[in-house]
C-alpha positions in Angstrom: -57.3 -94.3 -87.0 -57.3 -92.2 -83.9 -56.2 -88.7 -84.1 -54.6 -86.8 -81.2 -56.8 -84.4 -79.4 -55.5 -81.4 -77.7 -56.5 -81.0 -74.1 -58.6 -78.0 -75.0 -60.5 -79.9 -77.5 -61.0 -82.7 -75.1 -62.3 -80.4 -72.4 -64.6 -78.7 -74.9 -65.9 -82.0 -76.3 -66.1 -84.1 -73.2 -65.9 -81.5 -70.5 -69.1 -81.9 -68.7 -68.7 -85.6 -68.4 -65.1 -85.9 -67.2 -64.4 -82.7 -65.3 -65.3 -82.7 -61.6 -66.2 -79.5 -60.1 -64.0 -79.1 -57.0 -65.0 -76.5 -54.5 -62.0 -74.5 -53.7 -63.5 -73.3 -50.4 -65.3 -76.2 -48.9 -65.4 -74.6 -45.4 -66.6 -71.2 -46.4 -64.8 -68.2 -47.7 -61.2 -67.8 -46.7 -60.7 -65.8 -43.4 -59.0 -62.5 -43.8 -55.6 -62.2 -42.1 -55.8 -60.8 -38.5 -52.9 -58.6 -37.4 -51.3 -59.5 -34.1 -51.7 -57.0 -31.2 -54.4 -54.8 -29.9 -57.4 -53.5 -31.7 -58.2 -49.8 -31.8 -60.6 -50.2 -28.9 -58.0 -52.1 -26.9 -55.4 -49.4 -27.5 -57.9 -46.7 -26.5 -58.8 -48.6 -23.3 -55.2 -49.1 -22.5 -54.4 -45.4 -23.0 -57.3 -44.3 -20.8 -56.3 -46.7 -18.1 -52.7 -45.4 -18.2 -53.9 -41.8 -18.1 -56.1 -42.5 -15.0 -53.3 -44.3 -13.2 -50.7 -41.6 -13.9 -53.2 -38.9 -13.0 -54.1 -40.5 -9.7 -50.4 -41.2 -8.9 -49.6 -37.6 -9.5 -52.4 -36.3 -7.3 -51.4 -38.8 -4.6 -47.8 -37.7 -4.7 -48.8 -34.0 -4.5 -51.0 -34.7 -1.5 -48.2 -36.7 0.1 -45.7 -33.9 -0.5 -48.1 -31.3 0.8 -48.7 -33.4 4.0 -45.0 -33.9 4.4 -44.3 -30.2 4.1 -47.0 -29.4 6.6 -45.7 -32.0 9.1 -42.2 -30.6 8.7 -43.4 -27.1 9.3 -45.3 -28.2 12.5 -42.1 -30.1 13.7 -40.1 -26.9 13.2 -42.7 -24.9 15.0 -42.7 -27.3 17.9 -38.9 -27.3 18.1 -38.9 -23.5 18.0 -41.5 -23.3 20.9 -39.4 -25.8 22.9 -36.3 -23.7 22.4 -38.2 -20.6 23.5 -39.4 -22.5 26.6 -35.9 -23.6 27.4 -34.7 -20.0 27.0 -37.4 -18.7 29.3 -36.5 -21.4 31.8 -32.8 -20.5 31.6 -33.7 -16.8 32.1 -35.7 -17.5 35.2 -33.0 -19.8 36.6 -30.3 -17.2 35.9 -32.4 -14.6 37.7 -32.9 -16.9 40.6 -29.2 -17.7 40.8 -28.3 -14.0 40.7 -30.8 -13.2 43.4 -29.7 -16.1 45.6 -26.0 -15.2 45.1 -26.8 -11.6 46.1 -28.9 -12.8 49.0 -26.2 -15.2 50.1 -23.6 -12.4 50.0 -25.8 -10.1 52.1 -26.6 -13.0 54.5 -22.9 -13.9 54.9 -22.0 -10.2 55.6 -24.8 -10.1 58.2 -23.6 -13.3 59.8 -20.0 -12.0 59.9 -21.1 -8.8 61.5 -23.1 -10.8 64.1 -20.2 -13.0 64.9 -17.9 -10.0 65.3 -20.3 -8.3 67.6 -20.9 -11.4 69.7 -17.3 -12.7 69.8 -16.5 -11.0 73.1 -19.1 -13.2 74.8 -17.0 -16.4 74.3 -14.9 -15.8 77.4 -17.5 -14.0 79.5 -20.5 -16.5 79.4 -20.1 -20.0 80.7 -20.4 -22.8 78.1 -20.4 -20.4 75.2 -18.1 -21.3 72.3 -17.4 -19.7 69.0 -19.3 -22.5 67.3 -22.4 -21.7 69.3 -22.2 -18.0 68.4 -21.8 -18.9 64.7 -24.7 -21.3 64.8 -26.9 -18.7 66.5 -26.0 -16.1 64.0 -26.7 -18.4 61.1 -30.1 -19.4 62.6 -30.9 -15.7 63.0 -30.2 -14.9 59.3 -31.8 -17.8 57.6 -33.2 -17.1 54.1 -36.8 -18.2 53.6 -36.6 -16.2 50.6 -36.9 -15.2 47.1 -34.7 -18.0 45.7 -37.3 -20.6 46.5 -40.1 -18.4 45.2 -38.1 -17.9 41.9 -37.7 -21.6 41.6 -41.4 -22.2 42.1 -42.1 -19.5 39.5 -39.8 -21.3 37.0 -41.5 -24.6 37.7 -45.0 -23.1 37.1 -44.0 -21.2 34.0 -45.7 -22.4 30.9 -45.8 -21.6 27.2 -48.8 -19.4 26.4 -48.3 -19.7 22.6 -49.2 -23.4 22.4 -52.9 -23.2 23.2 -53.9 -25.4 20.3 -51.9 -28.4 21.5 -53.9 -29.0 24.6 -50.8 -30.2 26.5 -48.7 -28.2 28.9 -45.1 -28.2 27.6 -43.7 -27.7 31.1 -45.5 -30.7 32.3 -44.2 -32.8 29.3 -40.6 -31.7 30.1 -41.1 -32.5 33.8 -42.5 -35.9 33.1 -39.7 -36.7 30.7 -37.1 -35.6 33.3 -38.8 -37.8 35.9 -38.9 -40.7 33.5 -35.2 -40.3 32.7 -34.3 -40.1 36.4 -36.3 -43.3 37.0 -34.5 -45.1 34.1 -31.1 -44.0 35.4 -32.0 -45.0 39.0 -33.1 -48.5 37.7 -29.8 -48.9 35.9 -27.7 -48.0 38.9 -29.8 -50.3 41.0 -29.2 -53.1 38.5 -25.5 -52.5 38.5 -25.3 -52.7 42.3 -27.1 -56.0 42.6 -24.7 -59.0 42.7 -24.8 -61.0 39.5 
């Protein structure tokens, strides 16, 4: 009669014949689990790259702000020099106006005196009218004078402080005034032409 064998006895008695050795790792040892994300080298490279980019950005911004401040200072200096030039021009024009007004008062007094002295010739000389006497006195006291010279001095005045620019500020102002006059003249001419 057959007796029942426990599995342990069976494996012990018939083990080498009936048990198949199954390789639990047929494709090699199991791979270790890789964490997602960067490695230590990748993190270090990323940190170095970020430091280089932020450093160069900071240096670039500092250079830009320094250039902007320097340009602003130059613009303020130029504006200041232009204001000084305008002030000098106004001073010269004011002096010329005062001189010409003083000269014109003296000239008018001289003409009036001349007309008073020569008024009695109106009835005594043939063909002499009061208008002829006034014209003769005005021609006698013409001013060739200092007002024209002052205006020429104002036109030739230049800024001595701007030697580094290489451009005469008075010439720039004169050219800009001429350009503005040409533009205004062209606009007026365009308005006059029939459409």
